[in-house]
MARMARKOL-872233 format. One record per residue (C-alpha): residue number from 1; x, y negated, z. Coordinates in steps of 0.25 Angstrom, whole numbers. Layout:
REM MARMARKOL-872233
   n     x     y     z
 NUM     X     Y     Z
...
//
This chain:
REM MARMARKOL-872233
   n     x     y     z
   1   682   497  -122
   2   671   498  -118
   3   674   488  -105
   4   678   477  -116
   5   665   477  -124
   6   657   478  -110
   7   650   493  -113
   8   649   505  -105
   9   659   516  -108
  10   656   529  -110
  11   666   543  -113
  12   657   554  -117
  13   670   563  -117
  14   669   562  -104
  15   656   566  -102
  16   659   579  -110
  17   670   581  -103
  18   663   580   -90
  19   655   591   -93
  20   666   598   -98
  21   673   597   -83
  22   659   603   -76
  23   658   613   -85
  24   673   619   -82
  25   669   615   -67
  26   659   625   -68
  27   666   635   -75
  28   659   636   -88
  29   664   639  -102
  30   665   627  -111
  31   660   637  -121
  32   647   641  -112
  33   637   632  -120
  34   627   635  -110
  35   635   634   -97
  36   641   621  -101
  37   626   616  -104
  38   622   619   -89
  39   635   612   -84
  40   632   599   -94
  41   616   599   -90
  42   620   600   -74
  43   633   592   -73
  44   631   578   -67
  45   640   568   -77
  46   641   554   -72
  47   651   543   -80
  48   653   529   -80
  49   650   519   -92
  50   657   509   -86
  51   671   509   -93
  52   680   506   -81
  53   681   516   -73
  54   676   529   -81
  55   673   540   -73
  56   664   552   -75
  57   660   562   -64
  58   651   577   -65
  59   642   581   -53
  60   649   570   -44
  61   664   574   -48
  62   672   565   -55
  63   677   571   -67
  64   684   557   -74
  65   699   563   -74
  66   697   578   -74
  67   688   579   -87
  68   700   576   -94
  69   708   586   -91
  70   712   598   -99
  71   702   608   -94
  72   691   598   -98
  73   697   593  -111
  74   699   607  -116
  75   682   612  -114
  76   678   599  -116
  77   674   601  -132
  78   668   614  -130
  79   661   608  -119
  80   656   596  -127
  81   651   604  -138
  82   639   611  -130
  83   627   604  -136
  84   621   603  -121
  85   634   595  -115
  86   632   585  -128
  87   616   582  -127
  88   617   579  -111
  89   629   571  -112
  90   624   563  -125
  91   611   562  -119
  92   620   554  -106
  93   627   546  -117
  94   616   541  -123
  95   609   536  -109
  96   623   530  -105
  97   621   522  -120
  98   607   518  -117
  99   610   514  -103
 100   621   505  -108
 101   611   498  -119
 102   601   497  -110
 103   611   490  -100
 104   613   480  -111
 105   628   486  -113
 106   633   496  -122
 107   643   509  -121
 108   655   514  -125
 109   654   529  -129
 110   665   537  -133
 111   662   552  -138
 112   663   561  -149
 113   648   560  -152
 114   644   547  -148
 115   643   539  -162
 116   637   553  -168
 117   627   558  -158
 118   626   552  -145
 119   624   537  -150
 120   622   537  -165
 121   617   523  -163
 122   628   518  -156
 123   632   505  -160
 124   648   507  -162
 125   653   521  -166
 126   669   522  -167
 127   674   535  -170
 128   688   534  -163
 129   698   544  -171
 130   711   547  -170
 131   723   557  -176
 132   722   571  -168
 133   737   568  -166
 134   736   554  -160
 135   724   559  -150
 136   731   570  -145
 137   745   561  -142
 138   734   551  -134
 139   727   562  -127
 140   741   570  -124
 141   746   556  -118
 142   732   553  -109
 143   737   567  -103
 144   749   569   -93
 145   752   581   -99
 146   747   580  -113
 147   752   589  -124
 148   750   583  -137
 149   749   595  -145
 150   740   602  -135
 151   731   588  -135
 152   730   590  -150
 153   726   604  -151
 154   714   599  -139
 155   710   589  -148
 156   709   596  -161
 157   701   607  -156
 158   693   596  -147
 159   689   590  -162
 160   686   602  -167
 161   676   606  -157
 162   670   594  -157
 163   671   591  -173
 164   663   606  -173
 165   653   607  -163
 166   639   609  -166
 167   635   597  -157
 168   638   583  -158
 169   650   585  -167
 170   662   574  -165
 171   659   567  -180
 172   662   552  -184
 173   648   543  -185
 174   646   539  -200
 175   645   525  -192
 176   658   524  -183
 177   669   518  -184
 178   680   526  -184
 179   693   521  -177
 180   707   529  -180
 181   713   527  -168
 182   727   536  -172
 183   736   525  -174
 184   729   515  -164
 185   732   510  -149
 186   721   513  -138
 187   722   497  -138
 188   718   497  -153
 189   707   506  -153
 190   700   499  -143
 191   701   485  -150
 192   697   492  -163
 193   684   498  -156
 194   681   485  -148
 195   681   477  -162
 196   672   488  -169
 197   662   486  -156
 198   663   470  -158
 199   661   471  -172
 200   649   478  -170
 201   645   470  -159
 202   646   458  -169
 203   639   463  -180
//
């Protein structure tokens, strides 16, 4: 999608997962805010903004694939709720956006607080949502041994944490365009997003 628009791309969720991986690597309890904050401060997170290929590393270790594993998925919401983590990564994300604009480009940034906290003045804001059951089925299909009921419970717990956390809770920006993807194919979602972006550019 970003490539179609000639823009850079950043999956901010991968950044939170990378910090979570470092937290688990260091044996820190995800619920230990001070310990998590120390890891977030010291971890060196490098990532590409070229849509293809997308890579991310922590302290020189490529974690692109391992951050999608169960242990990280189970802990990422707790780590993401730590204010120090959000502050550190929000600064990184704003820097990516500023660099893209300075280069005469732009960036497609994916995340749960981009339009409300990180980049509240973004040119285009899209809130992509879907029925929880549809999300669970899709996520389970992505995982070789995915169990829909287990994924459903995991997503429900994550949504609860993300919408109730004190810092940067998940909410819909007032000026966001909402796309309900429950009954849309991936290609239909892409087409809808591209159309919104093009209408914004033309307007």
